Residue, then its C-alpha position, 0 to 999 in steps of 0.5 A: m662596712m655599715a652592714r656589718f656594723i648593724r647585723r654585729l649590733l643587732v646578732e651579737d648584742k647580748g646585754g639587753a637578755t642578760a639585764i633582763e635575766l638579772c631583774i627576773l632573777t632579782a624579782l624571784i629572789s625578793v619574793a623567795i625574802i617575802a614569802s620566808l619574812h612571813t613566815f617568819s614572823n608569824q611563828l616569832n609571833n607565836t613564840f612571843a605569845a605563849a612565852s607571854s601567856k606564860i608568864a601571865i598565867t604564873p602568880 
């Protein structure tokens, strides 16, 4: 009875693996979001810099 309980705990418990998979997935999504925000912020900065220079040139 006890051996069957321990075997069931060790063999059939997939909760730890699922938690690790979710952590890895969350980390990958976070890296993708940070990378895209970095690219987007550079493009936005360039757009505002171009608009600012055009406004400064206009008399």
